LOGU-500759 format. One line per 4 residues: number of its first residue (from 1); their letters; for each residue x, y, z of N, C-alpha, C. Coordinates in Angstrom, 2 decimals. Layout:
N
NUM = a = X:Y:Z:X:Y:Z:X:Y:Z ~ ...
This chain:
180
1 = tviv = 34.32:127.35:-85.84:34.60:127.52:-84.47:33.44:127.74:-83.81 ~ 32.88:126.82:-82.91:31.63:127.17:-82.16:31.92:127.43:-80.60 ~ 31.30:128.84:-80.21:31.54:129.44:-79.01:30.12:129.04:-78.31 ~ 30.31:128.17:-76.90:28.99:128.30:-76.21:28.74:129.51:-75.31
5 = hpes = 27.52:130.34:-75.54:27.49:131.20:-74.51:26.20:131.22:-74.00 ~ 25.85:130.71:-72.73:24.70:130.17:-72.35:23.59:131.40:-72.26 ~ 24.20:132.49:-72.07:23.06:133.57:-71.84:22.43:134.18:-73.45 ~ 23.01:133.44:-74.14:22.61:134.13:-75.64:21.23:133.61:-75.85
9 = vqss = 20.60:134.12:-76.62:19.32:133.51:-77.27:19.12:133.50:-78.37 ~ 20.14:133.67:-79.35:20.37:133.48:-80.49:21.76:133.05:-80.89 ~ 21.91:132.68:-81.94:23.15:132.22:-82.53:23.70:133.39:-83.54 ~ 25.02:133.74:-83.06:25.70:134.70:-83.96:26.52:133.91:-84.89
13 = irmg = 26.51:134.34:-86.15:27.49:133.69:-87.12:28.26:134.98:-87.90 ~ 29.34:134.26:-88.20:30.31:135.25:-89.07:31.21:134.32:-89.70 ~ 31.07:134.73:-90.82:31.74:133.69:-92.09:32.35:134.77:-92.94 ~ 33.66:134.51:-93.28:34.71:135.59:-93.83:35.94:134.84:-94.31
17 = cllm = 36.72:135.69:-95.26:38.13:135.50:-95.57:38.49:136.77:-96.44 ~ 39.65:136.76:-96.37:40.53:137.65:-97.06:40.30:137.55:-98.54 ~ 40.23:138.65:-99.38:40.04:138.56:-100.98:41.09:138.78:-101.88 ~ 41.27:140.20:-101.57:42.28:140.94:-102.49:42.53:142.22:-102.02
21 = dvkd = 43.57:143.15:-103.02:43.76:144.38:-102.55:42.51:145.18:-103.04 ~ 42.26:146.29:-102.41:41.26:147.23:-102.97:41.54:148.04:-104.15 ~ 42.98:147.99:-104.77:43.22:148.13:-105.65:42.98:147.25:-107.04 ~ 42.64:146.06:-106.73:42.64:145.03:-107.68:41.70:145.32:-108.63
25 = vdyl = 41.71:144.90:-109.83:40.76:145.07:-111.00:39.35:144.66:-110.63 ~ 39.33:143.27:-109.85:38.19:142.84:-109.59:37.46:143.19:-108.23 ~ 38.16:144.13:-107.63:37.28:144.80:-106.78:35.87:145.28:-106.74 ~ 35.74:146.29:-107.72:34.54:147.16:-108.00:33.51:146.03:-108.77
29 = pmrv = 33.84:145.20:-109.49:32.92:144.23:-110.01:32.53:143.51:-109.10 ~ 33.25:142.94:-108.02:33.18:141.77:-106.86:32.17:142.66:-105.81 ~ 31.98:144.26:-105.91:30.99:144.72:-105.06:29.59:144.56:-105.47 ~ 29.56:144.31:-107.11:28.37:144.04:-107.47:27.81:142.69:-107.39
33 = lntv = 28.90:141.77:-107.24:28.63:140.47:-106.65:28.35:140.16:-105.17 ~ 28.72:140.87:-104.59:28.75:140.96:-102.94:26.98:141.55:-102.89 ~ 26.59:142.49:-103.78:25.28:143.04:-103.42:24.23:141.90:-103.90 ~ 24.73:141.39:-105.14:23.82:140.31:-105.54:23.42:139.26:-104.34
37 = lggy = 24.61:138.78:-103.75:24.78:137.66:-102.53:23.97:138.00:-101.37 ~ 24.26:139.63:-100.62:23.92:139.98:-99.36:23.85:141.34:-99.26 ~ 24.31:142.02:-100.03:24.37:143.32:-99.91:23.26:144.56:-100.01 ~ 22.18:143.51:-99.80:21.14:144.65:-99.71:19.90:143.96:-99.30
41 = fgsr = 18.54:144.64:-99.02:17.56:143.88:-98.49:16.87:142.93:-99.55 ~ 17.07:143.20:-100.67:16.54:142.21:-101.78:17.60:140.78:-101.93 ~ 18.43:141.01:-101.68:19.55:140.02:-101.75:19.37:138.34:-101.74 ~ 20.03:137.63:-102.11:19.82:136.56:-102.45:19.86:135.78:-100.85
45 = lmkn = 20.54:136.16:-100.12:20.61:135.64:-98.70:19.44:135.81:-98.00 ~ 19.00:137.30:-98.20:17.43:137.79:-97.51:16.42:137.06:-97.97 ~ 16.51:136.76:-99.12:15.12:135.97:-99.70:15.28:134.69:-99.28 ~ 16.58:134.08:-99.39:16.49:132.60:-98.81:16.28:132.38:-97.33
49 = iree = 17.16:132.90:-96.79:17.31:132.43:-95.37:16.49:133.21:-94.31 ~ 16.05:134.20:-94.82:14.93:135.31:-94.07:13.70:135.27:-94.46 ~ 13.22:135.49:-95.71:12.14:135.45:-96.01:11.83:133.71:-96.26 ~ 12.11:133.00:-97.14:11.75:131.77:-97.23:11.89:130.90:-96.02
53 = kgyt = 12.97:130.51:-95.64:13.28:129.86:-94.37:12.85:130.51:-93.12 ~ 12.85:131.58:-92.87:12.73:132.17:-91.60:13.63:131.87:-90.42 ~ 14.79:131.66:-90.88:15.98:131.27:-89.69:16.51:132.68:-88.92 ~ 16.41:133.80:-89.68:17.02:135.05:-89.34:16.17:136.22:-89.42
57 = yhis = 16.32:137.48:-88.60:15.44:138.67:-89.19:16.62:139.22:-90.20 ~ 18.08:139.36:-90.06:18.95:140.07:-90.87:19.99:138.88:-91.27 ~ 20.33:139.29:-92.54:21.60:138.54:-92.98:22.21:139.30:-94.06 ~ 23.46:139.36:-94.25:24.17:140.23:-95.02:25.38:139.84:-95.34
61 = sdlv = 25.89:140.18:-96.58:27.27:139.91:-96.88:27.85:141.35:-96.99 ~ 29.37:141.36:-96.84:29.95:142.90:-96.93:31.55:142.43:-97.48 ~ 32.14:143.66:-98.08:33.19:143.75:-98.42:33.94:145.03:-97.61 ~ 34.42:144.60:-96.36:34.97:145.61:-95.63:36.42:145.86:-96.01
65 = tnts = 36.52:147.26:-96.09:37.65:148.01:-96.39:38.13:149.01:-95.70 ~ 38.46:148.49:-94.40:39.13:149.42:-93.40:40.60:149.90:-93.76 ~ 41.09:148.78:-94.30:42.73:148.62:-94.77:42.28:148.58:-96.39 ~ 43.62:148.44:-96.89:43.78:148.06:-98.41:43.46:146.67:-98.76
69 = qvlf = 43.42:145.54:-97.96:43.02:144.38:-97.69:41.67:144.11:-97.59 ~ 40.84:143.70:-98.80:39.52:143.54:-98.75:38.95:142.10:-97.91 ~ 38.17:142.59:-96.91:37.50:141.34:-96.38:36.18:141.09:-96.65 ~ 35.94:139.74:-96.82:34.80:139.43:-97.37:34.18:138.62:-96.08
73 = mvgs = 32.57:139.21:-95.69:32.20:139.08:-94.67:30.72:138.69:-94.82 ~ 30.06:137.53:-94.30:28.85:137.22:-93.94:28.48:137.31:-92.43 ~ 27.15:137.93:-92.09:26.88:137.96:-90.56:25.64:137.93:-90.60 ~ 25.26:137.02:-89.50:23.62:137.04:-89.15:23.53:136.90:-87.51
77 = eava = 22.64:136.91:-87.01:22.14:136.69:-85.56:20.83:135.78:-86.13 ~ 20.86:134.57:-85.88:19.79:133.63:-86.54:19.13:132.74:-85.24 ~ 18.18:132.13:-85.29:17.34:131.39:-84.26:18.52:130.57:-83.82 ~ 18.37:130.12:-82.71:19.51:129.58:-81.86:19.61:128.09:-82.49
81 = dkse = 18.84:127.36:-82.88:19.33:125.92:-83.16:18.93:125.82:-84.69 ~ 19.29:126.94:-85.51:19.49:127.09:-86.84:20.90:127.31:-87.36 ~ 21.86:127.52:-86.69:22.76:128.07:-87.46:23.52:127.10:-88.35 ~ 23.38:125.98:-88.20:24.15:124.95:-89.26:23.40:124.83:-90.36
85 = evic = 21.99:125.34:-90.56:21.22:125.60:-91.57:21.49:126.63:-92.22 ~ 21.79:127.71:-91.35:22.29:129.02:-92.20:23.36:128.90:-92.80 ~ 24.51:128.28:-92.08:25.67:128.01:-92.82:25.78:127.49:-93.87 ~ 24.72:126.45:-94.17:24.62:125.44:-95.46:23.87:126.23:-96.46
89 = evrr = 22.98:127.32:-96.14:22.40:127.99:-96.94:23.25:129.28:-97.72 ~ 23.82:129.57:-97.07:24.89:130.74:-97.43:26.19:129.81:-98.39 ~ 26.48:128.62:-98.21:27.52:128.01:-98.72:26.78:127.55:-100.24 ~ 25.32:127.27:-100.19:24.51:126.95:-101.27:24.08:128.07:-102.11
93 = emlr = 24.10:129.32:-101.73:23.88:130.54:-102.42:25.41:130.85:-103.21 ~ 26.28:130.64:-102.52:27.97:131.18:-103.20:27.76:130.08:-104.27 ~ 27.43:128.88:-104.12:27.92:127.84:-105.21:26.82:128.10:-106.45 ~ 25.59:128.55:-105.72:24.72:129.05:-107.23:25.29:130.08:-108.06
97 = lqtq = 25.71:130.83:-107.31:26.14:132.07:-108.46:27.33:131.60:-109.20 ~ 28.09:130.56:-108.58:29.14:129.78:-109.42:28.70:129.21:-110.56 ~ 27.32:128.74:-110.55:26.97:127.73:-111.59:25.83:128.04:-112.40 ~ 25.12:129.44:-111.73:24.00:130.00:-112.58:24.26:131.28:-112.85
101 = lvsd = 23.91:131.59:-114.21:24.07:133.43:-114.38:23.10:134.11:-113.59 ~ 23.41:135.17:-113.19:22.48:136.29:-112.45:21.21:136.38:-113.59 ~ 20.18:136.45:-113.56:19.06:137.18:-114.46:19.28:138.38:-114.68 ~ 18.74:138.99:-115.94:18.71:140.13:-116.17:17.74:140.96:-115.28
105 = delr = 16.65:140.60:-115.09:15.82:141.43:-113.75:16.75:141.38:-112.32 ~ 17.22:140.53:-112.28:17.87:140.63:-110.65:19.51:141.84:-111.12 ~ 19.89:141.43:-111.90:21.05:142.49:-112.02:20.68:143.57:-112.43 ~ 19.34:144.14:-113.01:18.90:145.45:-113.16:18.67:145.84:-111.78
109 = mvrn = 17.93:145.27:-110.91:17.71:145.51:-109.66:18.81:145.78:-108.99 ~ 19.94:145.29:-108.72:20.99:145.49:-108.27:21.70:146.47:-108.59 ~ 21.78:146.90:-109.99:22.20:148.12:-110.38:21.66:149.50:-110.26 ~ 20.26:149.31:-110.01:19.36:150.37:-109.64:19.52:150.80:-108.15
113 = ymtg = 19.64:149.81:-107.29:19.96:149.79:-105.87:21.27:150.67:-105.47 ~ 22.45:150.26:-106.44:23.68:150.39:-106.13:24.00:151.90:-106.61 ~ 23.22:152.26:-107.89:23.39:153.52:-108.30:22.61:154.59:-107.36 ~ 21.50:153.95:-106.88:20.49:154.92:-105.85:21.54:154.95:-104.39
117 = eicr = 22.26:154.09:-104.11:23.23:154.32:-103.03:24.27:155.00:-103.24 ~ 24.87:155.03:-104.24:26.01:156.16:-104.49:25.53:157.54:-104.59 ~ 24.23:157.76:-105.20:23.46:159.12:-105.36:23.17:159.59:-103.65 ~ 22.72:158.67:-103.05:22.16:159.11:-101.60:23.68:159.22:-101.01
121 = nyeg = 24.52:158.30:-100.83:26.02:158.37:-100.43:26.62:159.49:-100.31 ~ 26.78:160.08:-101.51:27.32:161.43:-101.85:26.78:162.83:-102.32 ~ 25.33:162.79:-101.46:24.90:163.82:-102.01:25.15:165.20:-101.25 ~ 26.31:165.19:-99.99:26.74:166.41:-99.54:27.95:166.68:-99.54
125 = afsl = 28.03:167.88:-98.96:29.83:168.18:-98.78:30.53:167.29:-97.86 ~ 29.64:167.17:-96.73:30.41:166.02:-95.63:30.77:164.57:-96.40 ~ 29.88:164.25:-96.77:29.92:163.02:-97.41:30.88:162.77:-98.34 ~ 30.72:163.74:-99.07:31.91:163.69:-100.20:33.44:164.13:-99.68
129 = tday = 33.51:164.96:-98.56:34.57:165.02:-97.94:35.08:163.59:-97.64 ~ 34.18:163.01:-96.50:34.32:161.46:-96.05:34.96:160.78:-97.00 ~ 34.18:160.61:-98.48:34.72:159.82:-99.35:36.12:159.85:-99.90 ~ 36.34:161.26:-100.08:37.85:161.54:-100.55:38.89:161.24:-99.56
133 = ifme = 38.42:161.49:-98.28:39.64:160.85:-97.30:39.56:159.45:-97.51 ~ 38.81:158.87:-97.48:38.59:157.38:-97.60:39.58:157.06:-98.73 ~ 39.24:157.50:-99.75:40.01:157.15:-101.23:41.48:157.65:-100.87 ~ 42.06:158.78:-100.20:43.06:159.26:-99.79:43.73:158.12:-98.92
137 = hlgl = 43.23:157.65:-97.99:43.57:156.79:-96.69:44.10:155.23:-97.58 ~ 43.31:155.13:-98.56:43.57:153.67:-99.32:44.45:153.62:-100.44 ~ 44.78:155.02:-100.93:45.39:155.19:-102.14:44.44:154.96:-103.26 ~ 43.51:155.12:-103.20:42.46:154.90:-104.55:42.41:156.31:-105.37
141 = pqth = 42.46:156.24:-106.86:42.34:157.33:-107.50:41.15:158.34:-107.29 ~ 41.36:159.43:-107.70:40.35:160.47:-107.54:38.81:160.15:-108.29 ~ 39.23:159.14:-109.19:38.27:158.59:-110.35:37.39:157.56:-109.72 ~ 37.46:157.25:-108.46:37.03:156.02:-107.80:35.51:155.94:-107.81
145 = iedt = 34.58:157.12:-107.32:33.18:157.31:-107.33:33.00:156.95:-108.86 ~ 33.53:157.61:-109.82:32.96:157.38:-111.54:33.60:155.75:-111.69 ~ 34.56:155.41:-111.22:34.88:153.85:-111.59:33.93:152.90:-111.04 ~ 33.52:153.45:-109.89:32.34:152.56:-109.28:31.19:152.36:-109.90
149 = veai = 30.58:153.56:-110.30:29.34:153.53:-111.12:29.61:153.00:-112.57 ~ 30.98:152.92:-113.13:31.04:152.43:-114.32:31.04:150.88:-114.05 ~ 31.38:150.55:-113.05:31.43:148.70:-112.77:30.22:148.44:-112.62 ~ 29.20:149.21:-111.67:28.17:148.65:-111.65:26.98:148.76:-113.11
153 = qttd = 27.44:149.52:-113.85:26.51:149.52:-115.16:27.40:148.54:-116.17 ~ 28.39:148.15:-116.17:29.12:147.38:-117.17:29.39:145.85:-116.49 ~ 29.21:145.30:-115.37:29.35:143.92:-114.86:28.58:143.36:-115.53 ~ 28.51:142.38:-116.36:27.54:141.48:-116.32:27.47:140.11:-115.89
157 = aarl = 26.76:139.72:-116.20:26.09:138.02:-115.58:27.19:137.14:-115.62 ~ 27.95:136.97:-116.65:29.02:136.44:-116.92:30.44:136.63:-116.16 ~ 30.49:137.92:-115.99:31.69:138.41:-115.13:31.54:137.86:-113.96 ~ 30.14:138.33:-113.34:29.64:137.84:-111.88:30.07:136.52:-111.42
161 = qqla = 29.61:135.57:-112.66:29.69:134.29:-112.34:31.35:133.81:-112.24 ~ 32.18:134.27:-113.43:33.77:134.10:-113.33:34.04:134.34:-111.95 ~ 33.79:135.68:-111.24:34.12:136.16:-109.90:33.73:135.27:-108.93 ~ 32.56:134.82:-109.07:32.10:133.97:-108.12:32.83:132.49:-108.00
165 = qqyl = 33.47:131.95:-109.12:33.99:130.85:-109.07:35.54:131.25:-108.74 ~ 36.01:132.28:-109.04:37.63:132.93:-108.37:37.33:133.11:-106.70 ~ 36.40:133.76:-106.59:36.53:134.06:-105.20:35.63:133.61:-104.03 ~ 34.40:133.05:-104.32:33.49:132.64:-103.68:33.64:131.02:-103.31
169 = hpds = 34.54:130.72:-102.31:34.85:129.26:-102.09:34.42:129.07:-100.73 ~ 33.34:128.36:-100.29:32.80:128.28:-98.87:33.68:127.59:-98.09 ~ 34.80:126.60:-98.66:35.71:126.18:-97.86:36.63:126.72:-97.29 ~ 36.91:127.99:-97.86:38.18:128.86:-97.53:37.28:129.89:-96.62
173 = lytv = 36.02:129.91:-96.00:35.68:130.87:-95.09:35.85:130.49:-93.90 ~ 36.43:131.42:-92.98:36.46:131.23:-91.51:35.34:131.41:-91.04 ~ 34.46:130.42:-90.20:33.28:130.46:-89.68:33.44:130.64:-88.14 ~ 32.59:131.16:-87.26:32.59:131.51:-85.84:31.04:131.50:-85.84
177 = vvrp = 30.75:130.86:-84.90:29.50:130.81:-84.39:29.63:130.78:-82.73 ~ 28.56:131.93:-82.17:28.21:131.95:-80.90:26.98:131.79:-80.44 ~ 26.53:130.28:-79.60:25.23:130.26:-79.75:25.05:130.05:-78.38 ~ 23.73:129.60:-77.87:23.43:129.56:-76.44:23.88:127.94:-76.00
């Protein structure tokens, strides 16, 4: 879907689909895959679309868990006339994850980043309280944080490729572009 908004100076791109229930066994390893794709500043989407191509200042992917149904979403504000190129590159990165194993170095970087984020996110009483409210709201076990750390440390490249093949289907994404 393309929406023309004449006052816009950039194209706003959102791509997404529903994936799974938050309690699904694939959810925690999928968080690792999402981080590789677009979940941090060193991600594949940032390196390709921002750093190499210069189409956007920021692009990311996320697993949204406001409800028990996990929403996979890619979002970016891109150069006005480059929205099609951005969409093609997102699709290309998804397909690359399906066909090529993530390198040991890239996986090590993602593991370090994710482990550091957990330490940062749960360093105080208020953030831990928020985490437990989140877990209670979604019916997650009290071991959710520990389970997350375990998934980060044990999910390997073959599992990431299998998850990409199972869940990252470019043709199943709903895409909305708001452009000038």
